Each structure stands twice: as C-alpha cells, then as structure tokens.
ZAMARGU-4260 file (C-alpha; in steps of 0.2 Angstrom, whole numbers, plus 5000, padded with zeros to 4 digits):
<rodrens>
0) 4742/4969/4871 | 4744/4970/4890 | 4727/4969/4897 | 4716/4958/4907 | 4706/4948/4895
5) 4687/4942/4897 | 4684/4936/4879 | 4674/4925/4868 | 4685/4915/4856 | 4681/4910/4838
10) 4689/4894/4833 | 4693/4892/4815 | 4696/4873/4811 | 4708/4866/4799 | 4708/4852/4786
15) 4699/4839/4797 | 4683/4850/4798 | 4674/4845/4782 | 4657/4838/4784 | 4647/4832/4769
20) 4631/4843/4767 | 4637/4857/4779 | 4627/4873/4774 | 4619/4864/4759 | 4601/4868/4765
25) 4606/4887/4767 | 4614/4886/4750 | 4599/4878/4741 | 4587/4891/4750 | 4598/4905/4742
30) 4605/4912/4759 | 4614/4928/4754 | 4629/4925/4766 | 4632/4907/4760 | 4629/4911/4742
35) 4640/4926/4741 | 4654/4918/4751 | 4655/4902/4740 | 4653/4911/4724 | 4667/4923/4727
40) 4679/4909/4732 | 4672/4899/4717 | 4678/4913/4705 | 4695/4913/4712 | 4697/4894/4713
45) 4691/4892/4695 | 4703/4905/4689 | 4719/4899/4699 | 4715/4880/4701 | 4703/4876/4687
50) 4689/4870/4698 | 4676/4878/4709 | 4671/4873/4726 | 4652/4874/4727 | 4648/4862/4712
55) 4657/4848/4722 | 4651/4851/4740 | 4633/4856/4736 | 4629/4842/4724 | 4614/4831/4728
60) 4625/4818/4736 | 4641/4827/4743 | 4657/4817/4743 | 4664/4810/4759 | 4680/4817/4767
65) 4689/4801/4761 | 4683/4803/4743 | 4688/4822/4742 | 4705/4818/4749 | 4707/4805/4735
70) 4699/4814/4721 | 4700/4833/4725 | 4711/4837/4740 | 4712/4855/4734 | 4693/4857/4735
75) 4694/4849/4752 | 4705/4863/4759 | 4695/4877/4750 | 4679/4869/4757 | 4685/4870/4775
80) 4690/4888/4773 | 4675/4894/4764 | 4663/4886/4776 | 4672/4895/4791 | 4671/4912/4782
85) 4652/4909/4779 | 4649/4903/4797 | 4657/4919/4803 | 4646/4929/4792 | 4631/4920/4797
90) 4634/4922/4816 | 4638/4940/4813 | 4621/4943/4805 | 4613/4935/4820 | 4622/4947/4832
95) 4637/4936/4838 | 4654/4942/4836 | 4669/4935/4845 | 4683/4946/4854 | 4697/4935/4848
100) 4700/4923/4833 | 4711/4908/4834 | 4714/4897/4819 | 4721/4879/4819 | 4733/4876/4805
105) 4724/4880/4789 | 4711/4889/4799 | 4723/4903/4803 | 4720/4910/4785 | 4701/4910/4789
110) 4704/4918/4806 | 4714/4932/4798 | 4702/4935/4784 | 4687/4936/4796 | 4697/4949/4806
115) 4700/4960/4791 | 4717/4956/4785 | 4712/4953/4767 | 4696/4954/4757 | 4689/4937/4753
120) 4695/4936/4735 | 4713/4940/4741 | 4712/4927/4755 | 4705/4914/4743 | 4720/4918/4731
125) 4732/4916/4746 | 4725/4899/4750 | 4726/4894/4731 | 4744/4899/4731 | 4747/4888/4746
130) 4739/4873/4739 | 4748/4875/4722 | 4765/4878/4730 | 4764/4863/4742 | 4758/4852/4728
135) 4772/4857/4717 | 4786/4856/4729 | 4782/4842/4741 | 4790/4826/4735 | 4790/4817/4752
140) 4775/4806/4750 | 4771/4811/4768 | 4757/4808/4779 | 4750/4814/4796 | 4745/4802/4811
145) 4734/4807/4826 | 4739/4798/4842 | 4728/4796/4857 | 4740/4803/4869 | 4748/4819/4875
150) 4764/4827/4869 | 4776/4817/4881 | 4771/4800/4875 | 4771/4806/4857 | 4788/4812/4858
155) 4794/4795/4865 | 4787/4787/4849 | 4796/4799/4839 | 4812/4796/4849 | 4811/4777/4847
160) 4811/4779/4828 | 4825/4792/4829 | 4823/4800/4811 | 4824/4818/4808 | 4810/4818/4795
165) 4797/4812/4808 | 4791/4826/4820 | 4778/4830/4832 | 4768/4842/4821 | 4753/4846/4832
170) 4750/4846/4851 | 4731/4847/4852 | 4728/4841/4870 | 4733/4830/4884 | 4724/4816/4874
175) 4729/4820/4856 | 4745/4823/4847 | 4749/4823/4828 | 4765/4816/4820 | 4770/4821/4802
180) 4783/4813/4791 | 4786/4801/4776 | 4774/4787/4774 | 4785/4773/4779 | 4790/4782/4796
185) 4771/4786/4799 | 4767/4767/4797 | 4781/4762/4809 | 4775/4775/4821 | 4757/4768/4820
190) 4764/4750/4823 | 4774/4756/4838 | 4759/4765/4845 | 4748/4750/4843 | 4760/4739/4853
195) 4760/4751/4868 | 4742/4754/4868 | 4740/4771/4860 | 4727/4773/4847 | 4733/4779/4830
200) 4723/4786/4816 | 4729/4792/4799 | 4723/4809/4795 | 4715/4815/4779 | 4730/4826/4774
205) 4738/4827/4756 | 4754/4833/4764 | 4765/4831/4779 | 4761/4849/4786 | 4771/4857/4800
210) 4787/4847/4795 | 4804/4854/4789 | 4801/4842/4774 | 4791/4857/4767 | 4805/4869/4768
215) 4806/4872/4749 | 4788/4875/4748 | 4789/4887/4763 | 4802/4897/4753 | 4792/4897/4737
220) 4776/4902/4746 | 4784/4917/4754 | 4788/4923/4737 | 4771/4919/4729 | 4760/4928/4742
225) 4772/4943/4746 | 4762/4954/4734 | 4746/4952/4744 | 4744/4968/4754 | 4736/4965/4771
230) 4726/4978/4782 | 4726/4981/4801 | 4716/4968/4810 | 4699/4973/4817 | 4699/4958/4829
235) 4714/4951/4838 | 4720/4935/4831 | 4730/4923/4842 | 4741/4910/4833 | 4745/4893/4841
240) 4759/4891/4828 | 4768/4908/4833 | 4763/4907/4851 | 4757/4925/4851 | 4745/4938/4844
245) 4747/4944/4826 | 4753/4962/4826 | 4750/4976/4814 | 4766/4977/4803 | 4769/4958/4803
250) 4775/4951/4787 | 4760/4939/4784 | 4768/4931/4769 | 4783/4926/4779 | 4773/4920/4794
255) 4760/4910/4784 | 4774/4901/4775 | 4782/4898/4791 | 4766/4888/4796 | 4771/4874/4784
260) 4786/4869/4794 | 4782/4874/4812 | 4772/4864/4824 | 4755/4869/4831 | 4753/4871/4850
265) 4734/4871/4851 | 4732/4864/4868 | 4745/4875/4876 | 4737/4891/4867 | 4720/4887/4873
270) 4726/4884/4891 | 4735/4901/4890 | 4720/4910/4883 | 4709/4903/4897 | 4721/4908/4910
275) 4721/4926/4903 | 4702/4927/4903 | 4694/4917/4889 | 4678/4909/4894 | 4668/4905/4879
280) 4674/4895/4863 | 4664/4894/4847 | 4668/4883/4833 | 4667/4894/4817 | 4666/4880/4804
285) 4659/4863/4802 | 4657/4850/4816 | 4665/4851/4833 | 4683/4846/4831 | 4691/4861/4840
290) 4678/4863/4853 | 4680/4844/4858 | 4699/4848/4860 | 4694/4863/4871 | 4684/4851/4882
295) 4698/4839/4884 | 4710/4853/4890 | 4697/4863/4900 | 4683/4851/4907 | 4667/4861/4909
300) 4672/4875/4897 | 4658/4884/4889 | 4659/4878/4871 | 4647/4881/4856 | 4647/4871/4839
305) 4633/4879/4828 | 4636/4867/4813 | 4638/4851/4823 | 4619/4846/4822 | 4607/4841/4808
310) 4599/4859/4806 | 4612/4872/4802 | 4600/4887/4803 | 4594/4881/4820 | 4611/4878/4826
315) 4617/4895/4821 | 4602/4904/4829 | 4604/4895/4845 | 4623/4898/4845 | 4620/4917/4842
320) 4608/4917/4857 | 4619/4909/4869 | 4634/4920/4864 | 4626/4937/4866 | 4627/4937/4885
325) 4645/4933/4884 | 4649/4946/4871 | 4640/4960/4881 | 4652/4957/4895 | 4642/4945/4905
330) 4648/4928/4910 | 4640/4912/4903 | 4626/4905/4914 | 4636/4891/4920 | 4654/4897/4920
335) 4668/4884/4919 | 4676/4879/4936 | 4693/4887/4939 | 4707/4876/4932 | 4719/4871/4946
340) 4734/4860/4947 | 4742/4850/4961 | 4758/4858/4966 | 4774/4848/4963 | 4787/4845/4977
345) 4798/4860/4976 | 4815/4865/4984 | 4812/4871/5002 | 4795/4862/5004 | 4802/4853/5020
350) 4805/4870/5027 | 4824/4871/5025 | 4830/4887/5019 | 4835/4887/5000 | 4849/4898/4993
355) 4846/4904/4976 | 4860/4909/4964 | 4851/4923/4954 | 4864/4924/4940 | 4862/4905/4937
360) 4843/4906/4938 | 4843/4921/4926 | 4853/4912/4913 | 4841/4897/4914 | 4825/4909/4912
365) 4834/4918/4898 | 4837/4902/4889 | 4819/4897/4890 | 4812/4914/4885 | 4825/4915/4870
370) 4820/4898/4864 | 4801/4902/4866 | 4802/4919/4857 | 4816/4915/4845 | 4826/4930/4851
375) 4845/4930/4855 | 4848/4928/4873 | 4857/4944/4875 | 4841/4954/4872 | 4835/4948/4889
380) 4843/4961/4900 | 4835/4964/4917 | 4828/4981/4912 | 4821/4976/4895 | 4802/4978/4894
385) 4794/4962/4888 | 4779/4969/4879 | 4785/4987/4874 | 4802/4981/4868 | 4800/4963/4863
390) 4781/4961/4859 | 4778/4948/4873 | 4759/4950/4875 | 4749/4945/4890 | 4744/4928/4884
395) 4762/4923/4879 | 4768/4930/4896 | 4755/4919/4904 | 4761/4904/4895 | 4779/4908/4899
400) 4776/4910/4917 | 4766/4893/4918 | 4781/4885/4909 | 4793/4893/4922 | 4782/4886/4936
405) 4783/4868/4928 | 4802/4870/4925 | 4806/4876/4943 | 4793/4866/4953 | 4784/4882/4959
410) 4767/4874/4959 | 4751/4885/4957 | 4754/4904/4956 | 4747/4914/4971 | 4730/4921/4970
415) 4729/4939/4963 | 4745/4937/4952 | 4744/4949/4938 | 4755/4947/4922 | 4756/4966/4920
420) 4766/4967/4937 | 4780/4958/4928 | 4784/4969/4914 | 4803/4968/4913 | 4814/4952/4912
425) 4822/4956/4929 | 4805/4956/4937 | 4802/4939/4930 | 4818/4932/4937 | 4815/4939/4954
430) 4797/4931/4953 | 4805/4914/4950 | 4819/4917/4963 | 4806/4921/4976 | 4796/4906/4972
435) 4811/4895/4972 | 4817/4902/4989 | 4800/4900/4997 | 4796/4883/4990 | 4780/4879/4981
440) 4768/4894/4979 | 4752/4894/4989 | 4736/4899/4981 | 4722/4892/4970 | 4719/4905/4956
445) 4726/4904/4939 | 4738/4918/4933 | 4727/4933/4927
</rodrens>
C-alpha cells in the first residue's frame, strides 16, 4: 500500500471500553442494528461458552466493569467486541464509513470483522475460542498495570525489577504505558512507581495479555482457529501489534494468536498514521478510551467519540454528521496543527564536515529494519524493493524513517519528503547518509 493517505480512522477499543448501559436505550427500542448484532453473538456465545451477552449487559441495572471482571470476565470481552461491531453498523447506517480501521488489542478482532474478514458468527466464534484457550492455558495468575508515564520510564521500572516475566505490554502514549506479568511482580512495579511519582492503576484484565507467559495459549489458539476461513478485506486494517497493514493472504490464525504474546505499539502507530495523512479518529465502541490517547499523542487532533455521552442515538447522529465532510475528501473544519519536533543536536551541526562510512551506516540501518520487520538482515540488500519485495507499506516506512531520524539525530525531515521516493533499501541508506553528512535536516513538515 504505497500511496499518500488522507484518511478517517475508525478506532476499535479493547477490554477497558465497557461502559454500563451503552446501547441499552437502542436495544430496548428495538433498533435493528443493535438487536441483530447482539442476538447473533448471543447465539454463538451460548453455544460455545454456555452464556449469552445481552441478558447481562442489558438488564435493568447493568453490572459495573469491576463486577463483570469478577463474575463474568468472558462476557466482559464479548460485550466490548459486540458493542464495537454494533457501533460500526450504526454509523454506517448514518452514512459514516472510515477509510482505515485500527484495533487496540482485543479490538483488532472487531476491526477485522467490520472490514469483512469474517461474518459476525465466525468472528464471535474466534473470540470465544480465544477466551476459552487463554482461560484453559494461563496458569500465571497474571495482571496488567497502567502507568502514567511513557515507554522510557516504564522500561526503567521493568529493568529495576529485572524479571523476564514482567514486560512492557502496551505503549499507548507519552503519558501511558501498560505492564504485564505475574501478580507479585505487578504489585512490586506498582510500589516502585508510587515511590518515584508515577501513577499506577491495575487494569480490569483477567489475564496478563501481550506477555510470553501466554506462549502455550498462543500455540493452542493457532490450532483452534485455523479452520475459520477469512475473506479479502474491504477496508484496510492497520495493526499496532504487527506494525503494518494486514494483507490479503495473511494467516489470521497465526497472527491473532501472536497477539497474545506481542506488545501493542498504539502511540507509535497513531503518530505514523497521522504522519501518513490520518486526520480524523472516531471511537468505534463505548466511551473515549482511544480518542483520549490520540489527543495525548496528537494535541488538537479531530476526534469523535459517539458513545461517550448520555444519549447514544444523539451521539451517533452527531458523529456521523461531523464525519461526512472528512469522508467525502474534505478536511475537518478545524484541522489539527502540524506535528513538529525540535531537532536534536546532530553531527556536523557546528559546520565541520562529517565523513560517513556508508558500509557501517548500512549495517546499522539494516539491523534496525531487520528487528522491526522480523526479517533476516541478509534480505536488506541495496536493490531490494521495500514494498514490492518485503511488504513494507507506506505507514510502516514512515515509522521506520522517523525511528532512523531519532537514532541518527537527523531532526525534522525536509518539507516535501515523500516516502515513495525511498522505495529501495539502498535509497534509505543514502537518505540517512546525506542527513548525517549535512547535520540536522532543515524543514518543518512531517514525512508524507
């Protein structure tokens, strides 16, 4: 996918997005999209897990998130998924359709489903299998802990404890990271965070997701969902876990199982999508968990959260109205300001000439790309085509160029820089070499 992007992004939240009473009014009035979505998921859940979703979440006094986590964690996950699918259908009925889907953790199943990967019954069955497998194979007594800090400080907390089972599971923004690990290590991390002035909040999660502790569950899940046949996507889906768009022909069983043990790079993904043209972000589910994170990463971003108020129907109608101009190709009424960064001091900034050893530089860039793409280093030859040969799409290339800028102190990329101009690995190395030789780049525009 090598194109300039001007897109509206639908954000599909994960487990923390449950809000008591969400869509209850529409359910009680017999709204067809809400009724049909929940009833279809109910049938699958009752068959596979022995319990339906709607009798719990639409009862006269819906349970709190804490109550659901304690009494029915399976229903909690299904409720988040079903609400997201119903929200997508409700927005579509009102004429609002996103150009790209992004799921956060569990939300990737909803993002793929709404993009046409499976019909709803199969998607619900995939989620039920995920729930069952993790419940059967997780013996870690693990927890997840949100820290009010960015990745760097969170990694320092992890390093202080120094245990392989405690990992950085989610990088949400410069102000929020999530750790995952056994309960005793999570408690220790919370205590350390408190002593150094970092807020720590235990998440409502029945398992330590995005952690190698779930390795056995990952292997079993791959086997259990391998029989579900997926279809070509009707809408591009970007994965903050894979760091790329899903591609037709991907083994979704393998990739969805990989989610259990692989961290979520949400903040990095949102920044990369914005740099590639994303301008509108809509929360396709309950509350405003993800749009709040977008605002942390991109102050002034145009965000829409239709189910964050008291009147769901009014929120959906208002959201659809505000999205139509963006979807028709127009910019939002008040587009976000350009994201800029102060250039760091770079070699050559004093005006002295800098000699660049291209072979050494190529080796460093090759190592970075190999690690990010999980390819062997030897595939990164000068003439290899990054997208055509290796599947490095424009958003991933934007992210990688930004990482190179940070690594080599290149500062802000020059105005008018086009990712498409650097289609081979050799051109990328030459780009970095030129920047290193000239000192920090001049310019104020983000990579396009």
